[in-house]
KOLMARFI-461715 format. One line per field, with one value per residue (C-alpha): residue number from 1; residue in one letter; x, y, z. Coordinates in Angstrom, 3 decimals, padded with zeros to 6 digits. Example, Ala and Ser with C-alpha at 12.3 -4.5 7.8 and 13.67 -1.06 7.14 Angstrom:
pos: c(1 | 2)
code: c(A | S)
c1: c(012.300 | 013.670)
c2: c(-004.500 | -001.060)
c3: c(007.800 | 007.140)
***
This chain:
pos: c(1 | 2 | 3 | 4 | 5 | 6 | 7 | 8 | 9 | 10 | 11 | 12 | 13 | 14 | 15 | 16 | 17 | 18 | 19 | 20 | 21 | 22 | 23 | 24 | 25 | 26 | 27 | 28 | 29 | 30 | 31 | 32 | 33 | 34 | 35 | 36 | 37 | 38 | 39 | 40 | 41 | 42 | 43 | 44 | 45 | 46 | 47 | 48 | 49 | 50 | 51 | 52 | 53 | 54 | 55 | 56 | 57 | 58 | 59 | 60 | 61 | 62 | 63 | 64 | 65 | 66 | 67 | 68 | 69 | 70 | 71 | 72 | 73 | 74 | 75 | 76 | 77 | 78 | 79 | 80 | 81 | 82 | 83 | 84 | 85 | 86 | 87 | 88 | 89 | 90 | 91 | 92 | 93 | 94 | 95 | 96 | 97 | 98 | 99 | 100 | 101 | 102 | 103 | 104 | 105 | 106 | 107 | 108 | 109 | 110 | 111 | 112 | 113 | 114 | 115 | 116 | 117 | 118 | 119 | 120 | 121 | 122 | 123 | 124 | 125 | 126 | 127 | 128 | 129 | 130 | 131 | 132 | 133 | 134 | 135 | 136 | 137 | 138 | 139 | 140 | 141 | 142 | 143 | 144 | 145 | 146 | 147 | 148 | 149 | 150 | 151 | 152 | 153 | 154 | 155 | 156 | 157 | 158 | 159 | 160 | 161 | 162 | 163 | 164 | 165 | 166 | 167 | 168 | 169 | 170 | 171 | 172 | 173 | 174 | 175 | 176 | 177 | 178 | 179 | 180 | 181 | 182 | 183 | 184 | 185 | 186 | 187 | 188 | 189 | 190 | 191 | 192 | 193 | 194 | 195 | 196 | 197 | 198 | 199 | 200 | 201 | 202 | 203 | 204 | 205 | 206 | 207 | 208 | 209 | 210 | 211 | 212 | 213 | 214 | 215 | 216 | 217 | 218 | 219 | 220 | 221 | 222 | 223 | 224 | 225 | 226 | 227 | 228 | 229 | 230 | 231 | 232 | 233 | 234 | 235 | 236 | 237 | 238 | 239 | 240 | 241 | 242 | 243 | 244 | 245 | 246 | 247 | 248 | 249 | 250 | 251 | 252 | 253 | 254 | 255 | 256 | 257 | 258 | 259 | 260 | 261 | 262 | 263 | 264 | 265 | 266)
code: c(M | Y | W | N | I | D | P | E | V | F | S | L | G | P | L | S | I | R | Y | Y | G | L | L | F | A | A | A | F | F | L | G | F | V | I | I | R | R | I | Y | E | G | E | G | K | P | E | G | D | L | D | S | L | L | T | H | M | M | V | G | T | V | A | G | A | R | I | G | H | C | L | F | Y | D | P | S | Y | Y | L | S | H | P | I | E | I | L | K | V | W | E | G | G | L | A | S | H | G | G | A | V | G | I | F | T | S | L | Y | I | Y | A | R | K | H | P | D | Q | P | Y | L | W | I | L | D | R | M | V | I | V | I | A | L | A | G | L | F | I | R | T | G | N | F | L | N | S | E | I | L | G | I | P | T | E | V | P | W | A | V | V | F | E | R | V | D | A | I | P | R | H | P | A | Q | L | Y | E | A | V | A | Y | G | A | I | S | A | G | L | Y | A | T | Y | A | R | F | R | A | G | T | P | S | G | L | L | L | G | L | F | L | V | G | V | F | V | F | R | F | F | I | E | F | V | K | E | R | Q | A | A | Y | G | L | D | L | P | L | S | V | G | Q | V | L | S | V | P | L | V | I | L | G | T | I | L | L | I | R | A | L | R | S | L | Q | P | A | D | S | Q | K | V | R | E)
c1: c(102.958 | 103.928 | 106.455 | 107.070 | 107.936 | 109.820 | 113.155 | 113.221 | 111.350 | 111.745 | 114.353 | 115.348 | 117.336 | 120.285 | 119.775 | 117.481 | 116.474 | 116.038 | 114.386 | 117.739 | 119.508 | 116.853 | 116.900 | 120.812 | 120.574 | 117.908 | 120.016 | 122.945 | 120.462 | 119.039 | 122.246 | 123.707 | 120.641 | 121.307 | 125.161 | 124.663 | 122.304 | 125.029 | 127.741 | 125.552 | 124.838 | 128.525 | 129.797 | 131.757 | 132.177 | 129.337 | 131.847 | 133.576 | 130.386 | 130.975 | 134.393 | 132.944 | 130.223 | 132.610 | 134.906 | 131.767 | 130.437 | 133.738 | 134.542 | 131.121 | 130.887 | 134.509 | 134.753 | 131.419 | 131.930 | 135.643 | 134.513 | 131.908 | 134.075 | 136.858 | 134.914 | 132.055 | 133.448 | 137.137 | 138.029 | 135.450 | 136.318 | 140.212 | 139.684 | 137.433 | 138.785 | 136.805 | 133.551 | 134.468 | 133.809 | 130.092 | 128.715 | 125.375 | 124.828 | 124.518 | 126.932 | 127.827 | 129.005 | 128.379 | 131.691 | 133.642 | 131.617 | 132.592 | 136.360 | 135.960 | 134.175 | 136.730 | 139.561 | 138.033 | 137.103 | 140.600 | 141.899 | 139.260 | 140.251 | 143.934 | 142.862 | 140.686 | 142.501 | 139.664 | 137.528 | 139.269 | 138.809 | 136.747 | 134.688 | 133.637 | 132.919 | 130.828 | 128.558 | 128.565 | 127.517 | 124.169 | 123.526 | 125.494 | 122.984 | 120.075 | 121.515 | 121.428 | 117.619 | 117.254 | 119.866 | 118.148 | 114.830 | 116.406 | 117.565 | 114.048 | 112.652 | 115.391 | 114.478 | 118.099 | 119.900 | 117.272 | 116.302 | 116.234 | 112.905 | 110.341 | 106.680 | 106.281 | 103.049 | 104.949 | 107.043 | 107.529 | 107.651 | 110.068 | 108.488 | 111.355 | 113.534 | 111.586 | 108.160 | 109.558 | 108.291 | 111.380 | 112.173 | 112.117 | 115.714 | 116.207 | 113.273 | 114.621 | 117.858 | 116.098 | 114.095 | 117.096 | 119.311 | 116.544 | 116.191 | 119.897 | 120.101 | 117.216 | 119.136 | 122.250 | 120.770 | 118.792 | 122.134 | 123.916 | 121.009 | 121.663 | 125.384 | 125.733 | 129.179 | 130.013 | 129.527 | 132.312 | 134.794 | 134.041 | 130.684 | 128.369 | 130.992 | 131.127 | 127.267 | 127.161 | 129.616 | 128.199 | 124.579 | 124.908 | 127.409 | 125.732 | 122.464 | 124.231 | 125.826 | 122.400 | 120.472 | 122.934 | 121.190 | 117.969 | 119.892 | 120.872 | 124.676 | 126.173 | 129.605 | 130.594 | 132.802 | 132.493 | 134.355 | 135.518 | 133.370 | 129.683 | 129.633 | 129.133 | 131.645 | 129.405 | 129.459 | 133.282 | 133.827 | 131.424 | 133.273 | 136.278 | 134.028 | 132.090 | 135.212 | 136.435 | 133.159 | 133.083 | 136.528 | 135.539 | 132.263 | 134.342 | 136.618 | 133.935 | 131.772 | 134.873 | 135.331 | 131.923 | 132.592 | 134.599 | 131.882 | 129.245 | 131.157 | 131.528 | 127.766 | 127.226 | 129.706 | 128.002)
c2: c(104.826 | 104.776 | 107.329 | 108.066 | 111.875 | 113.026 | 114.373 | 117.055 | 120.287 | 121.351 | 121.264 | 123.668 | 121.753 | 120.118 | 122.041 | 120.409 | 121.837 | 119.214 | 119.363 | 118.168 | 121.149 | 123.546 | 122.243 | 122.484 | 126.028 | 126.839 | 125.305 | 127.708 | 130.758 | 130.116 | 129.165 | 132.551 | 134.338 | 132.580 | 133.197 | 136.897 | 137.279 | 135.728 | 137.943 | 141.015 | 139.973 | 139.520 | 142.560 | 140.636 | 142.365 | 141.430 | 141.892 | 138.579 | 136.699 | 136.405 | 134.807 | 132.595 | 131.385 | 130.813 | 128.630 | 126.750 | 126.014 | 124.862 | 122.808 | 121.131 | 120.088 | 119.161 | 117.243 | 115.462 | 114.440 | 113.215 | 111.580 | 109.729 | 108.574 | 107.495 | 105.924 | 104.198 | 103.186 | 103.959 | 101.258 | 102.829 | 106.400 | 105.817 | 104.069 | 106.723 | 109.914 | 112.235 | 110.936 | 112.496 | 115.972 | 114.896 | 116.141 | 116.701 | 113.068 | 112.629 | 110.998 | 113.003 | 111.699 | 113.359 | 112.262 | 113.665 | 116.835 | 117.226 | 116.895 | 119.351 | 121.918 | 121.541 | 122.092 | 124.925 | 126.711 | 126.215 | 128.149 | 130.783 | 131.175 | 131.662 | 134.656 | 136.134 | 136.123 | 137.819 | 134.740 | 131.575 | 128.131 | 126.718 | 130.073 | 129.716 | 125.897 | 126.282 | 128.638 | 127.017 | 123.596 | 125.128 | 125.671 | 122.561 | 120.391 | 122.416 | 121.709 | 118.015 | 118.320 | 119.812 | 117.382 | 114.267 | 115.660 | 115.929 | 112.356 | 111.225 | 113.186 | 111.504 | 108.055 | 107.459 | 106.479 | 103.848 | 102.113 | 098.280 | 096.376 | 096.558 | 095.961 | 098.908 | 100.983 | 103.968 | 102.067 | 103.718 | 101.880 | 103.812 | 102.831 | 104.304 | 101.789 | 098.614 | 097.498 | 096.745 | 098.815 | 100.092 | 102.444 | 106.050 | 106.348 | 109.645 | 111.185 | 109.691 | 111.493 | 114.737 | 114.942 | 114.159 | 116.608 | 119.435 | 118.638 | 118.739 | 122.126 | 123.512 | 122.134 | 123.669 | 127.169 | 126.896 | 126.154 | 129.115 | 131.394 | 130.730 | 131.643 | 133.794 | 135.286 | 133.499 | 129.926 | 127.724 | 126.969 | 123.540 | 123.069 | 123.240 | 121.511 | 118.598 | 118.445 | 118.416 | 115.611 | 113.485 | 114.064 | 113.697 | 110.709 | 108.674 | 108.971 | 108.233 | 105.246 | 103.771 | 104.745 | 102.629 | 099.603 | 100.403 | 101.663 | 099.856 | 099.592 | 102.243 | 101.131 | 099.119 | 096.890 | 095.140 | 095.307 | 092.343 | 093.776 | 093.611 | 097.382 | 099.580 | 102.027 | 104.867 | 103.378 | 102.919 | 106.496 | 107.771 | 106.331 | 108.756 | 111.719 | 110.944 | 110.360 | 113.682 | 115.260 | 113.530 | 115.055 | 118.636 | 118.340 | 117.214 | 120.168 | 122.711 | 121.410 | 121.557 | 125.180 | 125.872 | 124.525 | 127.393 | 129.852 | 127.569 | 127.334 | 130.983 | 131.456 | 129.004 | 130.954 | 134.258)
c3: c(092.744 | 089.040 | 087.878 | 084.314 | 083.917 | 081.081 | 082.559 | 079.719 | 080.258 | 076.647 | 073.918 | 071.246 | 068.596 | 070.234 | 073.498 | 075.966 | 079.306 | 082.163 | 085.549 | 087.034 | 085.527 | 086.658 | 090.223 | 090.221 | 089.219 | 091.842 | 094.477 | 093.685 | 093.401 | 096.776 | 098.330 | 097.090 | 098.808 | 102.259 | 102.150 | 101.138 | 104.189 | 106.422 | 105.051 | 105.594 | 109.162 | 109.974 | 108.099 | 105.372 | 102.016 | 099.687 | 096.859 | 097.817 | 096.900 | 093.241 | 093.829 | 096.519 | 094.001 | 091.418 | 093.546 | 094.899 | 091.354 | 090.102 | 093.143 | 093.264 | 089.535 | 088.975 | 092.299 | 091.923 | 088.393 | 088.889 | 092.054 | 090.085 | 087.375 | 089.714 | 092.683 | 090.759 | 087.341 | 086.995 | 084.314 | 081.942 | 082.449 | 082.437 | 079.050 | 077.804 | 079.409 | 077.043 | 078.694 | 082.047 | 080.477 | 079.544 | 082.913 | 081.163 | 080.720 | 084.494 | 087.011 | 090.065 | 093.515 | 096.715 | 098.137 | 095.158 | 095.574 | 099.139 | 098.372 | 095.356 | 097.795 | 100.548 | 097.911 | 096.170 | 099.440 | 100.828 | 097.701 | 098.258 | 102.017 | 101.076 | 098.909 | 101.678 | 105.080 | 106.764 | 106.195 | 107.760 | 106.181 | 108.945 | 109.140 | 105.448 | 105.785 | 108.733 | 106.854 | 103.425 | 104.672 | 105.449 | 101.712 | 100.659 | 102.529 | 101.029 | 097.594 | 098.293 | 098.678 | 095.089 | 093.560 | 095.032 | 093.837 | 090.372 | 090.520 | 091.351 | 088.315 | 086.154 | 087.548 | 088.640 | 091.859 | 092.490 | 095.604 | 096.038 | 095.216 | 098.087 | 099.007 | 101.289 | 100.635 | 099.416 | 096.863 | 093.394 | 089.998 | 087.774 | 084.551 | 082.585 | 084.103 | 084.841 | 086.339 | 089.820 | 092.902 | 094.717 | 097.686 | 096.649 | 098.109 | 096.315 | 098.272 | 101.537 | 100.914 | 099.832 | 102.979 | 105.167 | 103.534 | 103.749 | 107.556 | 108.114 | 106.453 | 108.551 | 111.668 | 110.660 | 110.015 | 113.319 | 115.106 | 113.307 | 114.174 | 117.730 | 117.664 | 114.598 | 114.544 | 117.694 | 116.238 | 117.498 | 114.820 | 113.131 | 114.832 | 111.707 | 109.592 | 112.127 | 112.417 | 108.565 | 108.111 | 110.836 | 109.933 | 106.180 | 105.957 | 108.781 | 107.002 | 103.656 | 105.327 | 106.304 | 103.174 | 101.086 | 102.463 | 100.489 | 097.413 | 094.349 | 094.204 | 091.786 | 091.476 | 088.338 | 090.652 | 093.892 | 097.166 | 099.233 | 102.026 | 103.057 | 102.338 | 099.339 | 097.954 | 099.158 | 102.788 | 102.699 | 101.589 | 104.212 | 107.220 | 107.165 | 106.840 | 109.856 | 111.823 | 110.673 | 111.548 | 115.022 | 115.701 | 114.649 | 116.873 | 119.829 | 119.460 | 118.929 | 121.956 | 124.148 | 123.182 | 124.528 | 127.907 | 129.405 | 128.326 | 129.843 | 133.172 | 133.274 | 132.909 | 135.816 | 138.119 | 137.245)
***
């Protein structure tokens, strides 16, 4: 397959609209719709959603951008700090986005005592994973975050970059994140308000970052520096998040056991 789509939808003078930006906006809109439905179902005030969305947007963009700059090319961005602000030129890191989201939602939770931190995260990860589908599709349209050269039948030649057939790693991730989001929503639909604290967050961290660890083997390395390890920067950053997710999962599953035992006795 040969890929050579113009990432710009249209431009008006200095203003250009890109597919990536449209997909990013669509992810936030759809996420808002899903979270609103969850809030309605659990009797939470819908008036809080504007504040929640603002915290999410700031945390996602700021965290993902700063993460990209510090994790993948720190020497350049520390020498040219003004470049950090140029989000529109591309360069967002999912690991940095995770840190930004966790931080911004912690601030939100402190302002809303009726919505505990883990309660919010357990529900937000459903739409965060869904956003990953849109963002990686945008990366594919931009011909960025490329896979390594391959001869598989579904290889893609990104003509805007070179003439080498490559793994469509962006689409692998997009499909995986969409499946993870669907799985998280199905799990939430089973428990609703009774969802064990930390269960969905644990599933998200393990699912996303285990997949991210292995997909790195078919992706071109993005960091402008190397590690003295047979692993990429993305893989190293994924390990602590998988460990955290495993701990949360164990705790959540243990909390289910007494209820399960009670059902057996009945």
